[in-house]
Legacy VTK file of the C-alpha trace (Angstrom):
# vtk DataFile Version 3.0
C-alpha trace
ASCII
DATASET POLYDATA
POINTS 127 float
-24.316 -27.613 16.752
-21.977 -28.058 13.722
-18.382 -29.854 13.657
-15.857 -31.300 11.429
-15.140 -34.727 11.640
-11.468 -35.723 10.750
-11.083 -39.636 10.207
-7.604 -41.178 8.802
-5.091 -41.607 11.393
-2.675 -40.243 8.583
-0.242 -37.315 9.509
-1.007 -34.289 7.294
2.512 -32.940 5.743
2.947 -30.391 3.068
3.077 -26.990 2.407
0.458 -23.934 1.834
1.530 -20.647 0.354
-0.071 -17.905 2.371
-0.888 -14.695 0.053
0.199 -11.050 1.056
-2.380 -9.221 2.677
-3.280 -5.933 0.755
-4.084 -4.273 4.068
-0.802 -5.033 5.327
1.213 -4.362 2.107
-0.400 -0.724 1.464
1.464 0.649 4.807
4.676 -1.039 4.281
4.778 0.223 0.916
4.378 3.678 2.095
7.070 3.283 4.527
9.246 3.623 1.765
8.851 7.431 1.993
10.450 7.565 5.454
13.812 6.855 4.157
16.502 7.196 0.908
17.797 3.236 1.468
16.425 0.711 -0.755
13.191 -1.092 0.934
12.807 -4.885 -0.131
9.041 -6.515 0.139
8.140 -9.823 -0.727
4.989 -11.565 -1.083
3.549 -8.128 -2.269
-0.557 -9.305 -3.528
-1.319 -8.268 -7.400
-4.514 -6.275 -6.680
-5.913 -3.123 -8.222
-4.865 -0.888 -4.909
-1.606 -2.064 -4.554
-0.761 -1.092 -8.343
-2.549 2.146 -7.623
-0.383 2.706 -4.941
2.882 2.016 -6.627
1.859 3.785 -9.351
1.259 6.931 -6.553
4.630 6.521 -5.467
6.369 6.374 -8.678
4.949 9.998 -9.461
6.073 11.029 -6.062
9.638 10.102 -7.382
10.131 6.829 -5.962
11.580 4.085 -8.426
10.217 0.750 -8.121
11.204 -2.471 -9.654
9.057 -5.580 -9.652
9.972 -9.175 -10.045
7.871 -12.550 -10.871
7.419 -13.778 -7.381
5.161 -10.936 -5.848
8.658 -8.773 -4.811
9.147 -5.232 -4.914
12.088 -3.071 -4.116
11.542 0.732 -3.862
13.975 3.339 -3.667
12.868 7.072 -2.490
16.128 8.576 -2.620
14.849 11.621 -4.342
11.027 12.712 -3.724
10.254 15.425 -5.888
6.823 15.807 -5.620
5.421 15.319 -2.307
1.533 15.457 -3.990
-1.010 12.752 -4.066
-3.435 14.089 -6.573
-7.204 13.473 -6.605
-6.912 11.752 -9.848
-4.813 8.826 -8.210
-6.501 8.511 -5.251
-10.282 8.977 -5.859
-10.471 5.249 -5.856
-8.570 4.215 -2.939
-8.875 5.213 0.756
-5.459 4.109 1.490
-3.696 6.821 -0.414
-4.072 8.780 2.785
-1.169 6.694 4.185
1.442 8.718 2.093
0.473 11.659 4.706
2.562 10.616 7.920
5.854 9.464 5.970
5.823 12.472 3.991
5.278 14.957 6.435
7.648 13.193 8.702
10.373 13.393 5.831
9.795 16.443 4.119
8.030 18.594 6.380
5.463 18.771 3.512
2.723 17.001 1.993
-0.509 17.482 -0.758
-2.753 14.496 -0.218
-6.164 14.729 -1.850
-9.134 13.202 0.115
-10.421 9.912 -1.732
-13.859 10.317 -3.189
-15.802 8.416 0.288
-13.692 10.572 2.329
-15.050 13.905 2.661
-18.486 12.604 4.329
-16.739 9.731 6.267
-14.676 12.453 7.996
-17.559 14.737 8.306
-16.282 17.390 5.988
-18.210 19.517 4.195
-17.908 19.380 0.451
-20.724 22.119 -0.400
-19.496 25.781 -1.434
LINES 1 128
127 0 1 2 3 4 5 6 7 8 9 10 11 12 13 14 15 16 17 18 19 20 21 22 23 24 25 26 27 28 29 30 31 32 33 34 35 36 37 38 39 40 41 42 43 44 45 46 47 48 49 50 51 52 53 54 55 56 57 58 59 60 61 62 63 64 65 66 67 68 69 70 71 72 73 74 75 76 77 78 79 80 81 82 83 84 85 86 87 88 89 90 91 92 93 94 95 96 97 98 99 100 101 102 103 104 105 106 107 108 109 110 111 112 113 114 115 116 117 118 119 120 121 122 123 124 125 126
């Protein structure tokens, strides 16, 4: 059995920065669609899927401000385009996360399925 042996007799001290998690950040960013009030999120990881989600939200009418410390402020006062086009969501399965908030707030949504979704959902793409 493997084990870790720590010797020293000196208490540990210091700080460790914990980075944000993509799988937590994406649904939180989509929650901005539920309200016209500003939403401020800290410690958002700088990842491709997060950037794609922010671009998707912006094309829906959400205004977004970024700061240098991984903070994002989202303002969804006027959602003018409740659609997630295929070109924006084809590389990100998490794009379906906008569906619930759009339906809850506006009563309508148009969300294309990401590239892997039809077979994963058991849907046929043949004509």
